[in-house]
OpenMM code with the backbone's topology and positions (N, CA, C; nanometers):
from openmm import Vec3, app, unit

residues = "MET THR GLY PRO GLY ALA GLY PRO GLN GLY VAL TYR ASN GLN LEU ASN THR THR PRO PRO GLN VAL PRO PRO SER GLY SER GLY LEU ILE GLN GLY ALA THR ALA ALA PRO ALA GLN ALA PRO ALA PRO ASP TYR THR ASN LEU GLY ALA ASN GLN ALA GLN ALA ASP PHE ALA ALA ALA SER SER ASN GLY GLY TRP GLU PHE ASP SER GLU ALA MET SER LYS VAL ILE GLU SER LEU GLU ASP CYS ILE GLU ASN ASN PHE SER SER ALA MET ARG GLU ALA ALA HIS LEU THR GLY ILE ASP ALA MET GLY ASP GLU VAL ALA SER GLN GLY TYR VAL LYS ILE ALA ASN GLU SER GLY ALA SER TYR GLN THR PHE LEU ASP GLY ALA ARG LYS PHE THR ARG ALA TYR ALA ASP LYS LEU VAL GLU ILE LYS THR ALA TYR GLU LYS GLN ASP GLN ALA ALA ILE ASP ALA LEU ARG SER VAL GLY LYS ALA LEU".split()
positions = [
    Vec3(8.1831, 4.0586, 13.3180),
    Vec3(8.2003, 4.0670, 13.1821),
    Vec3(8.2899, 3.9619, 13.1216),
    Vec3(8.2259, 3.8860, 13.0168),
    Vec3(8.2981, 3.7833, 12.9601),
    Vec3(8.3001, 3.8001, 12.8150),
    Vec3(8.3759, 3.7215, 12.7477),
    Vec3(8.3883, 3.7333, 12.5987),
    Vec3(8.5189, 3.7912, 12.5666),
    Vec3(8.5526, 3.8029, 12.4250),
    Vec3(8.6869, 3.8672, 12.3812),
    Vec3(8.6903, 4.0023, 12.4109),
    Vec3(8.8127, 4.0456, 12.4560),
    Vec3(8.8367, 4.1944, 12.4945),
    Vec3(8.7936, 4.2105, 12.6399),
    Vec3(8.7386, 4.1244, 12.7144),
    Vec3(8.6944, 4.1528, 12.8371),
    Vec3(8.7912, 4.1166, 12.9503),
    Vec3(8.7941, 4.1849, 13.0543),
    Vec3(8.8925, 4.1702, 13.1649),
    Vec3(9.0445, 4.2178, 13.1352),
    Vec3(9.1120, 4.1925, 13.2341),
    Vec3(9.2738, 4.2325, 13.2212),
    Vec3(9.3209, 4.1727, 13.0978),
    Vec3(9.2957, 4.0346, 13.0635),
    Vec3(9.3618, 3.9687, 12.9461),
    Vec3(9.3119, 4.0336, 12.8191),
    Vec3(9.1895, 4.0685, 12.8033),
    Vec3(9.1295, 4.1310, 12.6931),
    Vec3(9.1973, 4.2711, 12.6587),
    Vec3(9.2189, 4.3617, 12.7698),
    Vec3(9.2728, 4.4814, 12.7622),
    Vec3(9.4097, 4.4572, 12.7145),
    Vec3(9.4975, 4.3616, 12.7634),
    Vec3(9.6277, 4.3239, 12.7265),
    Vec3(9.6463, 4.2896, 12.5852),
    Vec3(9.5507, 4.2048, 12.5493),
    Vec3(9.5473, 4.1691, 12.3970),
    Vec3(9.5239, 4.2737, 12.3120),
    Vec3(9.4263, 4.3704, 12.3477),
    Vec3(9.4149, 4.4846, 12.2551),
    Vec3(9.5332, 4.5711, 12.2518),
    Vec3(9.5945, 4.5997, 12.3409),
    Vec3(9.7104, 4.6797, 12.3451),
    Vec3(9.8458, 4.6242, 12.2798),
    Vec3(9.8550, 4.4926, 12.2791),
    Vec3(9.9614, 4.4307, 12.2399),
    Vec3(9.9606, 4.3543, 12.1251),
    Vec3(9.8517, 4.3657, 12.0456),
    Vec3(9.8319, 4.2978, 11.9202),
    Vec3(9.8372, 4.3943, 11.7948),
    Vec3(9.8903, 4.3576, 11.6900),
    Vec3(9.8950, 4.4549, 11.5793),
    Vec3(9.7595, 4.4827, 11.5129),
    Vec3(9.7347, 4.6111, 11.5025),
    Vec3(9.5915, 4.6472, 11.4416),
    Vec3(9.5949, 4.6004, 11.2911),
    Vec3(9.4759, 4.5994, 11.2397),
    Vec3(9.4772, 4.5638, 11.1017),
    Vec3(9.5449, 4.6757, 11.0195),
    Vec3(9.6234, 4.6274, 10.9227),
    Vec3(9.6928, 4.7216, 10.8326),
    Vec3(9.6401, 4.7285, 10.7019),
    Vec3(9.5600, 4.8317, 10.6669),
    Vec3(9.4790, 4.8320, 10.5359),
    Vec3(9.5566, 4.9192, 10.4338),
    Vec3(9.5812, 5.0629, 10.4628),
    Vec3(9.6394, 5.1331, 10.3597),
    Vec3(9.7564, 5.0618, 10.2927),
    Vec3(9.8536, 5.0772, 10.2403),
    Vec3(9.9290, 5.1058, 10.1214),
    Vec3(9.8241, 5.1043, 9.9917),
    Vec3(9.8051, 5.0097, 9.9265),
    Vec3(9.7420, 5.0006, 9.7957),
    Vec3(9.7984, 5.1181, 9.6940),
    Vec3(9.7213, 5.2255, 9.6944),
    Vec3(9.7657, 5.3354, 9.6160),
    Vec3(9.8143, 5.4593, 9.6971),
    Vec3(9.8541, 5.4385, 9.8109),
    Vec3(9.8305, 5.5161, 9.9410),
    Vec3(9.8126, 5.6631, 9.9394),
    Vec3(9.6902, 5.6842, 9.9111),
    Vec3(9.6201, 5.8194, 9.9495),
    Vec3(9.5808, 5.8029, 10.0907),
    Vec3(9.6168, 5.7043, 10.1600),
    Vec3(9.5800, 5.6765, 10.3024),
    Vec3(9.4378, 5.6315, 10.3282),
    Vec3(9.3507, 5.6845, 10.2541),
    Vec3(9.2143, 5.6533, 10.2586),
    Vec3(9.1949, 5.5308, 10.1731),
    Vec3(9.1319, 5.4247, 10.2180),
    Vec3(9.1067, 5.2996, 10.1330),
    Vec3(9.0440, 5.3346, 10.0001),
    Vec3(9.0968, 5.3035, 9.8982),
    Vec3(9.0469, 5.3098, 9.7600),
    Vec3(9.1055, 5.4524, 9.6964),
    Vec3(9.1596, 5.5307, 9.7767),
    Vec3(9.2134, 5.6721, 9.7180),
    Vec3(9.3475, 5.6416, 9.6667),
    Vec3(9.3849, 5.7141, 9.5755),
    Vec3(9.5249, 5.6992, 9.5329),
    Vec3(9.6010, 5.8470, 9.5664),
    Vec3(9.7298, 5.8252, 9.5627),
    Vec3(9.8094, 5.9395, 9.6046),
    Vec3(9.8170, 6.0593, 9.4991),
    Vec3(9.8298, 6.1752, 9.5305),
    Vec3(9.8395, 6.2777, 9.4233),
    Vec3(9.9649, 6.2564, 9.3410),
    Vec3(9.9802, 6.2975, 9.2349),
    Vec3(10.0902, 6.2783, 9.1441),
    Vec3(10.2062, 6.3518, 9.2175),
    Vec3(10.3255, 6.3002, 9.1878),
    Vec3(10.4485, 6.3753, 9.2613),
    Vec3(10.4456, 6.5154, 9.2400),
    Vec3(10.4169, 6.5593, 9.1112),
    Vec3(10.4237, 6.7134, 9.0792),
    Vec3(10.3400, 6.7279, 8.9705),
    Vec3(10.2456, 6.8348, 8.9774),
    Vec3(10.1575, 6.8799, 8.8679),
    Vec3(10.2342, 6.9198, 8.7615),
    Vec3(10.2016, 6.9037, 8.6347),
    Vec3(10.2900, 6.9702, 8.5221),
    Vec3(10.2794, 7.1175, 8.5298),
    Vec3(10.3804, 7.2036, 8.5018),
    Vec3(10.3845, 7.3318, 8.5174),
    Vec3(10.3032, 7.4056, 8.3991),
    Vec3(10.2399, 7.5145, 8.4456),
    Vec3(10.1374, 7.5793, 8.3497),
    Vec3(10.2153, 7.6394, 8.2319),
    Vec3(10.1715, 7.6556, 8.1274),
    Vec3(10.2272, 7.7127, 7.9995),
    Vec3(10.2032, 7.8669, 8.0070),
    Vec3(10.3017, 7.9408, 8.0782),
    Vec3(10.3006, 8.0768, 8.1199),
    Vec3(10.2948, 8.1580, 7.9799),
    Vec3(10.3680, 8.1109, 7.8756),
    Vec3(10.3669, 8.1903, 7.7569),
    Vec3(10.2192, 8.1983, 7.6939),
    Vec3(10.1660, 8.0831, 7.6891),
    Vec3(10.0279, 8.0811, 7.6451),
    Vec3(9.9391, 8.1608, 7.7266),
    Vec3(9.9494, 8.1520, 7.8581),
    Vec3(9.8623, 8.2202, 7.9354),
    Vec3(9.8758, 8.3671, 7.9417),
    Vec3(10.0058, 8.4225, 7.9230),
    Vec3(10.0219, 8.5733, 7.8898),
    Vec3(9.9741, 8.6165, 7.7708),
    Vec3(9.9961, 8.5578, 7.6635),
    Vec3(9.9511, 8.5849, 7.5376),
    Vec3(9.7860, 8.5953, 7.5365),
    Vec3(9.7365, 8.4892, 7.5975),
    Vec3(9.5805, 8.4709, 7.5933),
    Vec3(9.5224, 8.5845, 7.6745),
    Vec3(9.5962, 8.6290, 7.7945),
    Vec3(9.5415, 8.7212, 7.8865),
    Vec3(9.5471, 8.8589, 7.8204),
    Vec3(9.6575, 8.8981, 7.7468),
    Vec3(9.6694, 9.0285, 7.6780),
    Vec3(9.5627, 9.0342, 7.5655),
    Vec3(9.5333, 8.9246, 7.4965),
    Vec3(9.4480, 8.9241, 7.3927),
    Vec3(9.3061, 8.9423, 7.4610),
    Vec3(9.2625, 8.8715, 7.5687),
    Vec3(9.1501, 8.8842, 7.6357),
    Vec3(9.1315, 9.0301, 7.6982),
    Vec3(9.2243, 9.0736, 7.7551),
    Vec3(9.2127, 9.2248, 7.8006),
    Vec3(9.1992, 9.3164, 7.6867),
    Vec3(9.2549, 9.3011, 7.5785),
    Vec3(9.2421, 9.3993, 7.4601),
    Vec3(9.0920, 9.3710, 7.4026),
    Vec3(9.0380, 9.2520, 7.3908),
    Vec3(8.9206, 9.2290, 7.3584),
    Vec3(8.8034, 9.3039, 7.4338),
    Vec3(8.8351, 9.2791, 7.5588),
    Vec3(8.7433, 9.3381, 7.6685),
    Vec3(8.7418, 9.4981, 7.6527),
    Vec3(8.8657, 9.5613, 7.6511),
    Vec3(8.8642, 9.7133, 7.6306),
    Vec3(8.8205, 9.7578, 7.5068),
    Vec3(8.8401, 9.6927, 7.3980),
    Vec3(8.7899, 9.7375, 7.2625),
    Vec3(8.6555, 9.7065, 7.2239),
    Vec3(8.5821, 9.6322, 7.3193),
    Vec3(8.4485, 9.5939, 7.2810),
    Vec3(8.3547, 9.7079, 7.3179),
    Vec3(8.4009, 9.8084, 7.3975),
    Vec3(8.3361, 9.9278, 7.4278),
    Vec3(8.3157, 10.0153, 7.3012),
    Vec3(8.1990, 10.0633, 7.2736),
    Vec3(8.1596, 10.1339, 7.1490),
    Vec3(8.2499, 10.2631, 7.1383),
    Vec3(8.2734, 10.3276, 7.2538),
    Vec3(8.3635, 10.4636, 7.2513),
    Vec3(8.5054, 10.4418, 7.2565),
    Vec3(8.5693, 10.3294, 7.2507),
    Vec3(8.7004, 10.2924, 7.2507),
    Vec3(8.7738, 10.3453, 7.1476),
    Vec3(8.8958, 10.4139, 7.1556),
    Vec3(8.9677, 10.4472, 7.0485),
    Vec3(9.1282, 10.3988, 7.0701),
    Vec3(9.1920, 10.3428, 6.9683),
    Vec3(9.3061, 10.2942, 6.9811),
    Vec3(9.4106, 10.4071, 7.0019),
    Vec3(9.5024, 10.4120, 7.1111),
    Vec3(9.6010, 10.5090, 7.1319),
    Vec3(9.7360, 10.4542, 7.1214),
    Vec3(9.8001, 10.4739, 7.0234),
    Vec3(9.9325, 10.4167, 6.9952),
    Vec3(10.0440, 10.4478, 7.1054),
    Vec3(10.0419, 10.5862, 7.1518),
    Vec3(10.1396, 10.6408, 7.2486),
    Vec3(10.1191, 10.5656, 7.3744),
    Vec3(9.9829, 10.5582, 7.4148),
    Vec3(9.9509, 10.4953, 7.5411),
    Vec3(9.9899, 10.3408, 7.5416),
    Vec3(9.9663, 10.2728, 7.4326),
    Vec3(10.0134, 10.1244, 7.4178),
    Vec3(10.1655, 10.1167, 7.4088),
    Vec3(10.2275, 10.2129, 7.3635),
    Vec3(10.3782, 10.2214, 7.3630),
    Vec3(10.4312, 10.2255, 7.5109),
    Vec3(10.3656, 10.3189, 7.5972),
    Vec3(10.4095, 10.3489, 7.7277),
    Vec3(10.3862, 10.2040, 7.8016),
    Vec3(10.2695, 10.1396, 7.7845),
    Vec3(10.2427, 10.0118, 7.8548),
    Vec3(10.3563, 9.9124, 7.8292),
    Vec3(10.3682, 9.9066, 7.6884),
    Vec3(10.4815, 9.8045, 7.6337),
    Vec3(10.6267, 9.8311, 7.7004),
    Vec3(10.6555, 9.9714, 7.7065),
    Vec3(10.7751, 9.9996, 7.7560),
    Vec3(10.7722, 9.9757, 7.9009),
    Vec3(10.6789, 9.9832, 7.9884),
    Vec3(10.6789, 9.9582, 8.1119),
    Vec3(10.6998, 9.8173, 8.1521),
    Vec3(10.6457, 9.7216, 8.0597),
    Vec3(10.6521, 9.5886, 8.0640),
    Vec3(10.7885, 9.5529, 8.0418),
    Vec3(10.8556, 9.6065, 7.9326),
    Vec3(10.9855, 9.5656, 7.8906),
    Vec3(11.0835, 9.6139, 8.0097),
    Vec3(11.0529, 9.7324, 8.0674),
    Vec3(11.1485, 9.7610, 8.1816),
    Vec3(11.1339, 9.6665, 8.2962),
    Vec3(11.0168, 9.6297, 8.3242),
    Vec3(10.9797, 9.5338, 8.4420),
    Vec3(11.0649, 9.3907, 8.3982),
    Vec3(11.0649, 9.3539, 8.2788),
    Vec3(11.1221, 9.2310, 8.2370),
    Vec3(11.2688, 9.2375, 8.2621),
    Vec3(11.3242, 9.3445, 8.1965),
    Vec3(11.4659, 9.3708, 8.1889),
    Vec3(11.5319, 9.4058, 8.3239),
    Vec3(11.4612, 9.4819, 8.4151),
    Vec3(11.5241, 9.5239, 8.5374),
    Vec3(11.4712, 9.4458, 8.6556),
    Vec3(11.3520, 9.4470, 8.6730),
    Vec3(11.2917, 9.3860, 8.7984),
    Vec3(11.3005, 9.2455, 8.8024),
    Vec3(11.2667, 9.1714, 8.6947),
    Vec3(11.2693, 9.0300, 8.6966),
    Vec3(11.4123, 8.9761, 8.6872),
    Vec3(11.5018, 9.0477, 8.6138),
    Vec3(11.6474, 9.0105, 8.5972),
    Vec3(11.7101, 9.0242, 8.7474),
    Vec3(11.6872, 9.1307, 8.8093),
    Vec3(11.7330, 9.1524, 8.9388),
    Vec3(11.6914, 9.0502, 9.0377),
    Vec3(11.5642, 9.0175, 9.0377),
    Vec3(11.5088, 8.9287, 9.1292),
    Vec3(11.5716, 8.7934, 9.1063),
    Vec3(11.5835, 8.7467, 8.9753),
    Vec3(11.6354, 8.6277, 8.9377),
    Vec3(11.7811, 8.6080, 8.9907),
    Vec3(11.8663, 8.7225, 8.9798),
    Vec3(11.9946, 8.7191, 9.0204),
    Vec3(12.0065, 8.7061, 9.1705),
    Vec3(11.9234, 8.7653, 9.2423),
    Vec3(11.9148, 8.7632, 9.3871),
    Vec3(11.8690, 8.6143, 9.4276),
    Vec3(11.7667, 8.5723, 9.3521),
    Vec3(11.7213, 8.4375, 9.3845),
    Vec3(11.8089, 8.3242, 9.3640),
    Vec3(11.9065, 8.3467, 9.2741),
    Vec3(12.0311, 8.2424, 9.2681),
    Vec3(12.0882, 8.2028, 9.4009),
    Vec3(12.1037, 8.3107, 9.4964),
    Vec3(12.1626, 8.2756, 9.6158),
    Vec3(12.0679, 8.1989, 9.7144),
    Vec3(11.9463, 8.1734, 9.6751),
    Vec3(11.8626, 8.0958, 9.7633),
    Vec3(11.8590, 7.9422, 9.7391),
    Vec3(11.9407, 7.9111, 9.6621),
    Vec3(11.9544, 7.7665, 9.6304),
    Vec3(12.1076, 7.7020, 9.6626),
    Vec3(12.1892, 7.8012, 9.7024),
    Vec3(12.3225, 7.7502, 9.7338),
    Vec3(12.3472, 7.7618, 9.8851),
    Vec3(12.2489, 7.7417, 9.9707),
    Vec3(12.2698, 7.7411, 10.1072),
    Vec3(12.3252, 7.6128, 10.1703),
    Vec3(12.4398, 7.6337, 10.2569),
    Vec3(12.5237, 7.5200, 10.3034),
    Vec3(12.4870, 7.5067, 10.4479),
    Vec3(12.4753, 7.3974, 10.4964),
    Vec3(12.4429, 7.3602, 10.6384),
    Vec3(12.5622, 7.4011, 10.7197),
    Vec3(12.5151, 7.4659, 10.8483),
    Vec3(12.6240, 7.5179, 10.9362),
    Vec3(12.6901, 7.4077, 11.0097),
    Vec3(12.6174, 7.2888, 11.0236),
    Vec3(12.6792, 7.1653, 11.0866),
    Vec3(12.6360, 7.0422, 11.0252),
    Vec3(12.6981, 6.9192, 11.0642),
    Vec3(12.6684, 6.8047, 10.9902),
    Vec3(12.5906, 6.7244, 11.0827),
    Vec3(12.4528, 6.7814, 11.1194),
    Vec3(12.3678, 6.7023, 11.2079),
    Vec3(12.2247, 6.7208, 11.1401),
    Vec3(12.1298, 6.6439, 11.1829),
    Vec3(11.9986, 6.6280, 11.1257),
    Vec3(11.9245, 6.7719, 11.1133),
    Vec3(11.9224, 6.8508, 11.2010),
    Vec3(11.8558, 6.9765, 11.1935),
    Vec3(11.9194, 7.0704, 11.0952),
    Vec3(12.0490, 7.0788, 11.0973),
    Vec3(12.1087, 7.1614, 10.9853),
    Vec3(12.0805, 7.1201, 10.8489),
    Vec3(12.1009, 6.9797, 10.8232),
    Vec3(12.0723, 6.9280, 10.6972),
    Vec3(11.9248, 6.9400, 10.6605),
    Vec3(11.8386, 6.9167, 10.7453),
    Vec3(11.6936, 6.9249, 10.7217),
    Vec3(11.6691, 7.0658, 10.6741),
    Vec3(11.7063, 7.1659, 10.7604),
    Vec3(11.6852, 7.3104, 10.7291),
    Vec3(11.7362, 7.3544, 10.5898),
    Vec3(11.8574, 7.3098, 10.5598),
    Vec3(11.9144, 7.3430, 10.4309),
    Vec3(11.8428, 7.2776, 10.3158),
    Vec3(11.8010, 7.1626, 10.3368),
    Vec3(11.7337, 7.1046, 10.2234),
    Vec3(11.6072, 7.1839, 10.2008),
    Vec3(11.5223, 7.2082, 10.3029),
    Vec3(11.3957, 7.2863, 10.2742),
    Vec3(11.4341, 7.4141, 10.2313),
    Vec3(11.5352, 7.4854, 10.2884),
    Vec3(11.5487, 7.6105, 10.2430),
    Vec3(11.6061, 7.6284, 10.0879),
    Vec3(11.6814, 7.5347, 10.0383),
    Vec3(11.7137, 7.5297, 9.9101),
    Vec3(11.5970, 7.4973, 9.8152),
    Vec3(11.5162, 7.4028, 9.8616),
    Vec3(11.3933, 7.3632, 9.7888),
    Vec3(11.3034, 7.4888, 9.7755),
    Vec3(11.2828, 7.5534, 9.8696),
    Vec3(11.2066, 7.6784, 9.8740),
    Vec3(11.2757, 7.7894, 9.7767),
    Vec3(11.4143, 7.7940, 9.7817),
    Vec3(11.4644, 7.8874, 9.6792),
    Vec3(11.4347, 7.8437, 9.5392),
    Vec3(11.4466, 7.7227, 9.5051),
    Vec3(11.4193, 7.6731, 9.3779),
    Vec3(11.2786, 7.6853, 9.3372),
    Vec3(11.1798, 7.6815, 9.4188),
    Vec3(11.0484, 7.7011, 9.3928),
    Vec3(11.0288, 7.8569, 9.3672),
    Vec3(11.0882, 7.9359, 9.4393),
    Vec3(11.0825, 8.0858, 9.4056),
    Vec3(11.1528, 8.1187, 9.2644),
    Vec3(11.2488, 8.0594, 9.2345),
    Vec3(11.3083, 8.0793, 9.1118),
    Vec3(11.2028, 8.0208, 8.9899),
    Vec3(11.1455, 7.9083, 9.0228),
    Vec3(11.0521, 7.8551, 8.9208),
    Vec3(10.9315, 7.9621, 8.9064),
    Vec3(10.8802, 8.0228, 9.0221),
    Vec3(10.7887, 8.1144, 9.0102),
    Vec3(10.8327, 8.2436, 8.9411),
    Vec3(10.9498, 8.2979, 8.9645),
    Vec3(10.9999, 8.4015, 8.8771),
    Vec3(11.0047, 8.3706, 8.7323),
    Vec3(11.0575, 8.2563, 8.6894),
    Vec3(11.0466, 8.2325, 8.5562),
    Vec3(10.9245, 8.2164, 8.4928),
    Vec3(10.8370, 8.1713, 8.5583),
    Vec3(10.6949, 8.1574, 8.5064),
    Vec3(10.6433, 8.3185, 8.4939),
    Vec3(10.6545, 8.3854, 8.5883),
    Vec3(10.5964, 8.5358, 8.5820),
    Vec3(10.6762, 8.6143, 8.4798),
    Vec3(10.8007, 8.5752, 8.4462),
    Vec3(10.8759, 8.6525, 8.3457),
    Vec3(10.8239, 8.6128, 8.2010),
    Vec3(10.7917, 8.4855, 8.1932),
    Vec3(10.7401, 8.4088, 8.0777),
    Vec3(10.6076, 8.4851, 8.0385),
    Vec3(10.5239, 8.4909, 8.1433),
    Vec3(10.3928, 8.5430, 8.1311),
    Vec3(10.4002, 8.6866, 8.0904),
    Vec3(10.4862, 8.7737, 8.1561),
    Vec3(10.4879, 8.9029, 8.1159),
    Vec3(10.5478, 8.9289, 7.9788),
    Vec3(10.6501, 8.8379, 7.9428),
    Vec3(10.7080, 8.8607, 7.8167),
    Vec3(10.6022, 8.8383, 7.7038),
    Vec3(10.5328, 8.7330, 7.7151),
    Vec3(10.4193, 8.6916, 7.6176),
    Vec3(10.3079, 8.8054, 7.6227),
    Vec3(10.2844, 8.8560, 7.7328),
    Vec3(10.1806, 8.9564, 7.7395),
    Vec3(10.2178, 9.0893, 7.6584),
    Vec3(10.3652, 9.1229, 7.6873),
    Vec3(10.4082, 9.2328, 7.6039),
    Vec3(10.4286, 9.1997, 7.4594),
    Vec3(10.4743, 9.0791, 7.4339),
    Vec3(10.4746, 9.0446, 7.2830),
    Vec3(10.3291, 9.0617, 7.2189),
    Vec3(10.2311, 9.0182, 7.2798),
    Vec3(10.0906, 9.0297, 7.2228),
    Vec3(10.0499, 9.1694, 7.2032),
    Vec3(10.1065, 9.2436, 7.2916),
    Vec3(10.0608, 9.3942, 7.2841),
    Vec3(10.1253, 9.4493, 7.1703),
    Vec3(10.2557, 9.4165, 7.1444),
    Vec3(10.3275, 9.4645, 7.0330),
    Vec3(10.2577, 9.4182, 6.8975),
    Vec3(10.2064, 9.3025, 6.8953),
    Vec3(10.1337, 9.2387, 6.7892),
    Vec3(10.0169, 9.3221, 6.7582),
    Vec3(9.9410, 9.3591, 6.8800),
    Vec3(9.8140, 9.4278, 6.8653),
    Vec3(9.8378, 9.5627, 6.8063),
    Vec3(9.9430, 9.6360, 6.8612),
    Vec3(9.9820, 9.7615, 6.8280),
    Vec3(10.0235, 9.7656, 6.6826),
    Vec3(10.1060, 9.6707, 6.6329),
    Vec3(10.1485, 9.6625, 6.4938),
    Vec3(10.0209, 9.6534, 6.4088),
    Vec3(9.9299, 9.5603, 6.4402),
    Vec3(9.8122, 9.5334, 6.3518),
    Vec3(9.7265, 9.6712, 6.3315),
    Vec3(9.7291, 9.7396, 6.4474),
    Vec3(9.6453, 9.8774, 6.4444),
    Vec3(9.7082, 9.9884, 6.3657),
    Vec3(9.8561, 9.9892, 6.3863),
    Vec3(9.9251, 10.0805, 6.3080),
    Vec3(9.9258, 10.0629, 6.1518),
    Vec3(9.9040, 9.9261, 6.1187),
    Vec3(9.9074, 9.8819, 5.9888),
    Vec3(9.7588, 9.8778, 5.9303),
    Vec3(9.6683, 9.9027, 6.0132),
    Vec3(9.5288, 9.8891, 5.9982),
    Vec3(9.4956, 9.7701, 5.9281),
    Vec3(9.5355, 9.6544, 5.9829),
    Vec3(9.5068, 9.5196, 5.9381),
    Vec3(9.3862, 9.4767, 6.0052),
    Vec3(9.2847, 9.5150, 5.9319),
    Vec3(9.1454, 9.4834, 5.9780),
    Vec3(9.1061, 9.3425, 6.0197),
    Vec3(9.1713, 9.2567, 5.9562),
    Vec3(9.1425, 9.1049, 5.9683),
    Vec3(9.2074, 9.0675, 6.1002),
    Vec3(9.3355, 9.1236, 6.1273),
    Vec3(9.3923, 9.0826, 6.2527),
    Vec3(9.3297, 9.1416, 6.3669),
    Vec3(9.2844, 9.2672, 6.3453),
    Vec3(9.2029, 9.3453, 6.4481),
    Vec3(9.0781, 9.2666, 6.4885),
    Vec3(9.0015, 9.2306, 6.4040),
    Vec3(8.8799, 9.1571, 6.4143),
    Vec3(8.8928, 9.0268, 6.4922),
    Vec3(9.0038, 8.9647, 6.4495),
    Vec3(9.0468, 8.8274, 6.5048),
    Vec3(9.0797, 8.8506, 6.6582),
    Vec3(9.1522, 8.9644, 6.6936),
    Vec3(9.1954, 8.9934, 6.8356),
    Vec3(9.0708, 9.0381, 6.9145),
    Vec3(8.9810, 9.0999, 6.8473),
    Vec3(8.8574, 9.1359, 6.9234),
    Vec3(8.7556, 9.0290, 6.9600),
    Vec3(8.7787, 8.9252, 6.8681),
    Vec3(8.6593, 8.8266, 6.8709),
    Vec3(8.7004, 8.7345, 6.9755),
    Vec3(8.8204, 8.7363, 7.0392),
    Vec3(8.8467, 8.6492, 7.1510),
    Vec3(8.7559, 8.6779, 7.2685),
    Vec3(8.7267, 8.8117, 7.2991),
    Vec3(8.6465, 8.8531, 7.4224),
    Vec3(8.4956, 8.7854, 7.3987),
    Vec3(8.4580, 8.7776, 7.2679),
    Vec3(8.3106, 8.7061, 7.2465),
    Vec3(8.3097, 8.5717, 7.2774),
    Vec3(8.4343, 8.5149, 7.2404),
    Vec3(8.4449, 8.3485, 7.2589),
    Vec3(8.4630, 8.3162, 7.4160),
    Vec3(8.5088, 8.4123, 7.4955),
    Vec3(8.5213, 8.3718, 7.6432),
    Vec3(8.3914, 8.4056, 7.6979),
] * unit.nanometer
topology = app.Topology()
chain = topology.addChain("A")
for resn in residues:
    res = topology.addResidue(resn, chain)
    for name in ("N", "CA", "C"):
        topology.addAtom(name, app.Element.getBySymbol(name[0]), res)
């Protein structure tokens, strides 16, 4: 065998030379790809909650035999309010402990564990905050719907029902 890469010298050269270094550029590691943004923007949970309540109402009220039940709507709103005031508040108080974790020692393993544990706790707090905002907006939209029905504001009722047709 002759030529580049042949024989013991060729093997030695292949093992001891620096291979071509292509990536960095935008470093998605695949040539031409770009890295993902550091963090995607957070969803607008308030809008999502209000829109979901409106869509759920539109879907439920589009049935010809559907009738508005103020007492049933009040029970749903009360249940959501209870969840916001008690469940989410309690979970958020408990989650506060998940970001104040201190390292047991001053070495790499403890420091790394604590960093990840505190980041995880912060992510959980972000999740809870989004879920609370979604539920608050959902409950507020149900109150708006209930008020429109109780006042028999036909224009508001028609506008709320039309959402289902647009989806």
